[in-house]
N, C-alpha and C positions, 0 to 999 in steps of 0.2 A: 456441552456444556460451557465449551472454550474457554479462552482467556484474552483479554487485550491488555495493553502497556502503552504509554506516551511518555515523553520525555522532550525540555526544552531546557539549554543553557540559556543563561542569561549574562549578556553581555560577552559571552565568551564561546571558543568551539570546546568542543570535547571528546572522550574517546566513546565516539558514539555507539560504533559496531560492538565493541566491548561492552557497554554497559547496557546495551537493549539485547545482548545476548544472554547477559547474568538474568536480566529482571524476567525476558520469557522462559529461561530455562527453570527456575525458581518455579514457574508454573504450569512445567510440564503435566503434572497430572490434570489438566484440566485439558488438554490434548494435546494425544501423541502421534496426532496423525501427517501433521506437515504444519510449518511453521515459516511464520513471513514477514519482511522488516520494509518499510517504508523510510530512507533514511536520505537525509538531506546533507549534501555535502554545501562547501562554500560555492554560490552563484557563479554559473561560467557562463564566457560569449559561444561556446559550444552546445550545441542541444545532445545531452544523452539519452539515447534506447538502450533500455533491456528487452531482449525479446529470445524466446524458445525456439526451435525447432523442430522438439520433442520432446516427450513425456518419460520421466523414469521407467515408467510401466511397459513403455510401449513394444511390442516384439522386433528381434534385432535377429537380422537374418544377415547370409554373408555380405551384403553391400550396404548394409545399414550406414556404416561411417560414410561411407562414397557416395553415399545420398545426401548425408549432413551437408558434407562440403559443397555437391551442386547448391545445395538450398543456399547456404550460406553465401557463395557466390553470386546468386540471384538477388539476394536481399542486398548486396552492394551494388548490383548494376540496376535495380531498381532505383535507391536514394541517388545515385548519380543522374537516372533517367529525370529525378524530379529535381536536379536541380543541385542538391547537396555535395559537398566537399569532403571529401571521408575524410578524418584524421586518423581513424583506429577502430578496427574490428577486433574486437577479443575472445577466445572462447573463456568460460568462466566454468562451464562444466563439458560433457559430451554431447550434453545438447542445448544448453543455455549461453546465450552471449550477451556481450558490452558492446556498445558502438558510440562513439564521440564523432561526431563532425557540426560543420557549418550549414545551416539552413534557414532560409529569412521565409520560407512559404507557410500555408497551413499546414497542419498537426493531420487533419481528418484524413485528406488526400495522401496524406505519407501511410500513416497509419493501415488503412483500407489496403495500398498497392503493395505493401509489404506481408500484409497477412494473407494476401492471394496467393504466396510461395507457400508448395504444400507444407504443412504441418506448423506453419508459424504463427505465434503469438505475440503482438507487443505487449509487454508486461509494463513500461513505464516509458513516458518520455516528458522533457523538459529539458530546466537547467540547472538544476540543484536537486533534484527527485529520482532518486534509485531504488526500483523495488525487487526484492530478493525476496523467492518462496521454494519452499520445495521439500520433500518428504520427511518426515524424520524430525527430531526436536531441535532444539537452537542451538546446541553445542553441534551438530552435525552437520546442521545446515552454514552455520556460521564459518565451520571450516571446510565447508565445502567449497565455498563463497571466499574463503579470506576475510571475511568481514573486521576481526579484530583488530585492523590496522586502518579500518574505517572513520576520519573524523570529519564532523560535523556539528551541526547547529540543535537538528532535532529532530525526532523521529516517533512513527508509532508501529508498533508491532501486533501480533495474534499466532496465539497456538491453539490447533484448530482439533475437534473431536468431530469426524465425519458420522452425522446424524441422519440427513437426508439427502447424500451426494457421494460420488464415487470419491476415493481417496486417490488426487490427483493435483498436478499444479492448478488446472484451470477453475478448482473448485476451491483452493488454498487465497486467506486473505494476505496482505491488503490489496484494495483493486485501487486499480488507476482510473481517474475520471474521466474516461475516454470521452472527445478527443481534444481534452481542457490539458494545460501546462502546467505539471510542477500540482495537483492535488491528489490526494490519495482516502481513502477511510479503513478502518477496521473498527467491527460491530459484535456486538453480544446481545443475540435477540433475535426477535422475527415482525416481519413486517406484515398487517394480515390485509393491506390493499397493496401487496406487492406489485399482481398484475395491472393492476390500474394503472398505478404509475409506470410500468414499463412501456403501458400501450401509449401514454402519452409522451414520453422520450422518445420511443420509437417513431413517433409521428412528425417530431421534431426533428429526422434525421440520424438518434443515436442508434449505435448497434451496442449487443451487450455478448459477451464472450461466455456468462454464466448462467447459471438459473440462480444463484445469489443475491439476496436481498439486501448485502453490503454494495455490491455494485451498482443498484438504485439508487441508494444514498448518495455517493459518491457523485455520480452523475447528476440527482436531483441537486446538491449542492453547487456544484461547480456552475451548474446552467442559471442557478438563479445568480449568481456571482457578476454572470457574465452579462445578464440584464440589469448590473448597474449596483446590488445589494452589497454591503459589506459583508465579511463573515459570517461577523456575528449576528445581524437581520436575517441573513439566509438560512442560518440554524434557527433562530426564534421562529421563524415562518415553517420550516419542517417541522414543529412538533405539532401545527395546527392540521398539516397534509398529510404526514405518514401517520399511520393507524396501527397500534402493535404494542409490544413491550421491546424496549431496547436502551441501551444506551450504547453510544456510538463514541469514536475518535476521528476528526480531519485534521489534515491539515494542508496548508499552502506553502509557498514557498518562501513566507516569512511569520507563518501564524499555526498555532496549534488550538483548537479548541473542544471542549465535549459536550455533550448534550445527553442527556435522560428525560425519558417519556414521563405522564404526569402521573403512574404509578412509582415509577423508580426504581423497580423490582430488580434490575438488571444490577448486580453490585459495582461501585470502584470507589477508590478511596484515593485522597490527593493527598499529596505534600510538599508545601513551598518552603525554601531558603531564600538568602540573597543570590544566591548563584543558577538554583535549579529548580524546575515545578518535576516533580515526578507524579506518574499514576497507574493504578493499575486495577484490575479485578479482585487482589489481594495484596492485603500488606506486606507478605514476606517479600514480592516482586521489588518492591520500592525497598525494604532493608536488604536486601541483595548488592545494591549499589550507594545506600547510605549507613556509613559505620559509625553510627550513633545513635543514640535516643532520639527516637524520632515521634511528633504528635502529627496524626492523619486527620482527616474530615471525609464526610460524604456529602456528594454536591446533593441539592433538594430535588423535588419532584417539578420536574418542567425546566429546571435547570440551566443556564448556555453557560459557560465561561470560556474566554477567548485569552490566547496569553500570545503577544506579538516579539519577534526579533528587536 
């Protein structure tokens, strides 16, 4: 079933982590297995990398912590070998980390080099994007990663019910659009031409960490934008290229967009005011952050909407 949500503040920063937590927790009945956030803080001249070195379900033997520490040191060493000047690497949980560093090179070789470390997976890379995802409901994940203090401009999130893959972080949403900076997607539905587009994108040199079709959408959109299309045009083109029943939300460093397929069967409601745009699979999620009477509306079939900071 799953649930998706998005929020963008107009002309201001806000309590992004807290607001997104309340929205996703209000939809916990749609997906109790995992929760994910793609949060955008103020743009920085530092590159921010979120990565993990294990899964919460991994077997932990007597030297588990020692192996993680060796892997963490190896990640730092590999960043330095590629010319990155490390600002800080901090543990966010027993197995997840946040690194900030100065780096002027391409992201693909950096991500690939880091992911050659045993157990390593890069969850996001960019100058403002930070993807946090883990097992449990929104309040559990937010508390674990201290997200209630996160201030920013816009975000998307996802609550997942695992129906076709394992309950692990690799299967949790959102997905970063490897290897493009600051692009992420959440999605409700299913692509029927998933394998066709995966093969096409792999021939262009892209790799995928999961079997999830949401990851395909993220890379598809980012690739189209790298070819010179605007976010809105890339999303409109996706409605012709991607088959299936779906509603997806996509975020870049400065934009948030929503697209629905030609049947518009997957639910999404929208709320707009002078200072905020919020959207979710259910209105209860929007009411969790807007403490007054509101009017919401549903996007039409094949509708694409984009909001900019």
